[in-house]
N, C-alpha and C positions, 0 to 999 in steps of 0.2 A: 585406452588411450583415445575421448574423444572429437577428441580437433579442437575444440571449446576456447573459441579464440573474447577477451574482454576490453570493452577502454577501459583502461589505466588511466582513475583520473592524478593520481599519485606520478605516474609516467606520461600523461598527457599523450599516449599509445596503445594501440589497438595490441599485444600480448597476447602470447598462450597460455593459457590456464594449467597450471600446475600444482595444485593443491597439495600439502603440507602430509596428508595420508593417502591416497593413490585410492584408498578404500571405504573414506572416510567422510568430506565435507564439513566445513565450520561458518556458518553464518548468519549476520549479524543484518539488522537492520535495526532502526531509529522509526519506533511507535509513537503511538499518540498521548498528548498530555490530551484527558478525560476532563475537562469540563464543557465540551456543549457539543453537542452533534457536528458529525464530519462531513463539510464537505466534499466534492465528487478529486477538487485535486487534490486534496488529502487518501483520495484513496489512488492512485496512480503509482504511488510506490510498493502498495500491496498490492495489487493487479500486480506488477513487470515482476516482484520478487516473489510474486508466488510462481507468476510464470516460471522465469529465472529455476529456483527448487525444482520443478516441474522435470523440467528439464536435467538437475545434474542429479537429479533421483532412477529418471532413466541409466545415465549416463553413463552414475558410479554407485548406482545399490546404496549406499548411505551417506544419510545429509544430518545435520543438526543444527536446527535456523532455532533462533533468534529472536523474541523482535518483542519489545520492553513495553513496558508503559508506565511514561511519566504522570504520577497519582500522587502526585505534594509540586506545584508551582505559585506563582501568582496569580495569575487566573484562573486555577479554582480555589483558593480563598475566594479573593473578587467574589464565584457564581454561589459560595454554603455563604454571605451576606448578602446577597439577594435568593438565599435559598432559607432563610434566614434572618432575617430584618429587628427581629427583634432577641437577639443578641451582642451582649458585650463580648463575650467573646469565643472566637473561632475554635471550637479543638481541631488534632487529633479522627476524632470521629467525626462532627463534626464534616469535617473536608470528604473521608467517608464514604458518609454517606454521597457527595456528585460525582466521587472520582466513582466507585461501585457502578451508577446505575450508569452512569454512558459507558463505562467501561464493557460492561450489555449492551449496550447498543450498540456500541462501536464492531467488538463480534460480530452481531444479527445483525445489520448488516455490510459487510464485509463476506461473512454466507455466504449473504445472498444473489451480492459476482461470484463464486463458486472458488473462494479463495479459501484454504486450505488452514487450520491452526495451526500455524510453526510450532514446529515443540518445544521453547522452553517461551514465556511469557511474562520476562520477571517483571515484579514490578517496583519503586524507586523504594517505596515507604519499606521495605524485606529487608532492602538489604542496606542500611543507613550506618549497621558497624560496619559493613563492610566497605565506606566510603571512608569513614570517617579515622579507620586503618589505613588506606589508602591515601588522604591528605597528607598524615602522620608522618608514612615515611616519606615523602615530599617536602614537609617544615627540616623533617629530621636531613635529606639528605641537600640540603641548601637552596630547594626551588619554589618554597611559598612563604610565606608569613602572616601573624597575628599583629592585626593591629587594631583598632577603637570598634570590636568583639566582632571583624572581622576573618577570615583565613585567604590570601588570594596567592594566585601564582604568581613567580611574576619570569612574564616573557623575558625579558633580558637575557638569564638562566638558560637559552636553550637553545645553539646557536645553529640549530635551522628548521628554528618556530619560522611557519609563512608559504612549506618547503607543497604542500596540498597543494591550498590558493594563491601562490605565489603571490603573498604579499611580505612585506621584509617586514621588524618590526621598526625601520624609517619612514618605512610609507606609513602608519601607524601612527606614529607622533605626527609625521609631517600634514598629519588633517585626518586619516580614514576613518569611519566613523567607532567610535568606543570609547563603555559607559567613564566621564568622569568625578574620581570624588575625593577628597582635601586629604583621605585614611593613604589611597593609593600612594607607592613612592612612583610607577611612572603606566604612565595612562591606557599602553595596554596589556594592561597587570588584569585579573578575569578571577572574579569571588569564585573559593571552592567553597567555604559556607561565612554561610549571612545568618547575626543572631535574628533572632523574634519575640516580639513581644511578651507585651503580658497579655492581649486578646488576638495573639498571631499561631498560630499553632505549630508544635516546637519537640526534640528532640537532646536530651542530655552530651553534651560532648565535650572535647577538654575545654572550652574556645568556651562556653557558655554554653546558655540553654538557645537553638539554634535551626536551622532546615536546610540542607541542600544547595548547594550550588546546581543546572542544571548539567553547565558540561560533564564535572561530574559523575551523574550520577550510568553515565555509560561505562567512563571509564572502567569500574569497582562492579560490576552486573557482566562485562567481559571479562572479566579477571579473574569473576567468581564461577563464572560455567564454561569460561573454556583455556581459563590462563592466559599469557602472556599475548598470543598471537593467534588470530585468524585467519583465514582464507582469502574470505567476500565480504565490506562492512558495507552499504549500500543508504540509503535514504535518495531525501529532493536533491533538486541544484542549491535550492536555501542554506543547508546547512555546509556545505563544502566553511562558511565564516561564515562567524563563529563555530559555529556548534565542533564541528568535522574537523577540523584545524588545536583546538583547545584539547579535545579528547587523544591527539597525540602526542601532545607535548606532555598532558600529564602520562602517560603510559609509562611515553620512551622513556620521560626523567626517569620509573619509580622501575624500569623495567634494565634498562644495563643500556638502554638507544636500542632494543627487541622493541621489531614492527610490531608495532600494534594487530597493524590487519595485510598483506601484500598481494591484496588487490580492491582498491576502489570505490565502486560506480553509482554513480548521480543520473534519475530520470531527470529531463527534464521538467518548463512548467506546464500547467495546466489552461488555459491560454479561453477568454471568452472578451471576442470583438480585437484579436490580437491585445487584451491589456494579463497579463497573471489575476488568474482568483483568487483571491486570500476578503476574510471577511472581515478587516480592513476598511478596504474601497468597497464593501457593499456587493458585489457580482460574484456575488457568491452563490449557489445551492446544493443545500444536503445531496447526502448515497438515503439519509429513508426518501427522502421528498420521492427523489426521479423514483429509486421504487416500487414506492405508492402512485407514481404516475405511467411508470409504465405496468402494471398488473404484475408483477411478484417475477419481468421479467429482468433479475440482473446480465443473466447474461446477453444480454444486450446491450449495455449500459461497458459492462464488460471488454465483447470486439471493438465497442468505439473509440476506451479508451486504449487498445493493441490495437488500432488504424498506424497508428504516429511511433517509426523505432521513436525507442525507449530515452532514449538526448536530444533525440526532437521536440518542440510545443507543438499540442496537442491540441486542437482548435473545439471550446468547444460547446455544442448544437447537440441542440433537440433532437434537430434532425437528422442530424448525424447518427442519436439513439436510434431510430423505426429507422431508415434506414441498414442498420448494421440489423434490427430485427427480423424485416424480411430477406435475410439472409440466413439467416439462423434457422426462420420459419425452412430453405427449401435444404438446410442440411439437416435438420432434425427429419425432413416428411422422407429423404434419400435415405436416411440409417436410417429408419423403426424401425425396431424388432429386429435387429444384424447385428451378429456379433463383433464383437472388434475385435482385428487381429492384429498386425504389426507397421504403428507408426511411419513414413513415407522415409524416406531417403531423404527424401525432394525439403521440406517439415526442416528436416532432423540436420541440415547443413545450413539453411536460413537462423534456424534458432543456435544453432552452433559462432555463425554466425555474430556476436556478440546483441544476440538476438534479435534478430533485421524480421520482427513481426511482421510488418507488409508485407514483406517479399516469404516465407512461412504462408499469408492468408491466402497469398495471390496462384499460392502451390493445392492446397483446400477445394477451392476452385476449381482449378486443370482439373486434379480426383471427381471434384463432383460432377464431374461433366461426360463418364464415364463409369455403366452399371456398376460393374466387376472393382469398384473399388471402393464402392458404401465401408468394407470393412474396413483398412485399411484408412480412410476420411471416416473415417466412426475415432480409431486410437491416431491419429493424424490427430484432429480437433481436441482429444483429453490435452498435451501436451501445453495446447493456449489455454487448457483449463472449461473446452465447448464442448458444446451437447451432455455436459454429466447430468442435465436438468428430464427426474423421470416422466414430470405433468404439463410439458414446457405444450402444449393446444392449450390445457384446461386452465390456463396460467391467467385468471383478469377474468374467469370467467365469475358471472352471480352468480352466489348460494341460490340465492329467488328468483334466476332465469336460469337458459335458455343450457345444455350444455352438452358437453365435445358428444358426448354417441350422440344424442336427440339434434345434433346440424349432417352429423353420417349421418341417420337415415332419414333425414329429409335431404340432402345430394341422392342417396338412394332414388327418394322419391319424384325427383327430380328430371332425372336422368330416363328410367320407368317416363314419366310424363311424357320428357323429345325427345324420345320411343315412337310412342303410341300422337301423333304429334300436339299435345296438347298445349302450346307452346303459355296461353294463360295462364296456367297452373302449375309450368315452368316457372314462369313471372314471375307469377305470387310470392307461389313458393322463393325465391330473390330477393320479393321485396320485404318478406317475413324477415329474413337473417337477415340483411338492412339494416332494418327497424333497431336489430336486437343489437346493431354495430358490426355486423360481422362477415362479412366480405368473400366473393366466389373472384374461384382465378379457375374460369378455363381453357386447358388444351388439350393439342391431341392425346396425352397421357391420361384426360383423364381431369373434375373438377377437387382444388384446395378450398383452404379458405385460414383467409383471418381473422385479427379483431382489428378492430382501425381504433 
């Protein structure tokens, strides 16, 4: 038993984690809607749950981790209209062009943050039949109805609707934000299937040509890949309502009340000057831009995202990434050529306490104070997805500029010049490197360097 404790959104308390199968953990995390580049706020759940996945694999051995790809959505349709402005009809193939393009970019960007590829990455469009089957089952059991070409889930048929978010049906009827439409029996009812016009992508169904609602996608993909109940379901805080609440409603009503997930985990927002980062507010920066801006050192972005405990907001800044780069520079120098041993008990204890990454990072800094801990430092950092980049110091050096080998050679020449009291030559070498964006850092242990 690992002693892992998780804050469960469903119960609003920290609980000891007890997997269904102690030898094989199951986890599903809501993934991207692939119509554009992901902003750094979208990357936070990726980094958080990749870190959790690393811990689960360490503690339990086997983990099946699924993160879906939403490749049918109105935003994707609109992106296709912009991509193909002369087309009167947007087809299934047209949205596939858009979704595959941005799914590939997404995978590359998340890999740059040293996030491992999940075990399963199901696509919504590959699970249409499963969605239709689940919707049909909900209709048959009296939880859904057909109206004006739509199929809707009737929220009032579920007694404990709102258990995750704390919102009751009465709250919703009293004015909480829900979509209002004439074809609904009641305002809180949500769409499971909607009709597609002739100029929109669509699939055949018992209710006419159309496409799935967003919430049904995850319920169907979880059922297909895991069955009725999984250990952990994760995602951003903004998904608690309505997305995760509606997932629970669909799945529990279809599966005789069985839990969709035993533990629900939600990461906090990423903010800019205290305000949530979002595309609608225009205060966002993409991961693609940041990886390029910081010379391919995506681990620095990762460390900055892990600097706050996952349930708390983390305020984004480029200065924070620069500080993370300096911290990683130090750790990489300490562990250069070192073989990882076993992770520190203190780091494991911090991570097992509801993924307390700030405490784990503090413990890494403690390890870095003692040369005898180099192997432990490397193994411990790996649990956080750090110190995994082979070419850390070479990253960002121009192909037609100075190389890492040349920098080291010049450092040796400078040291020799200083021994020979040729300080003019030593200063000249420092200046030449500074012109190339290389800063030398002198210490009692020698000279190291970093790229500005």
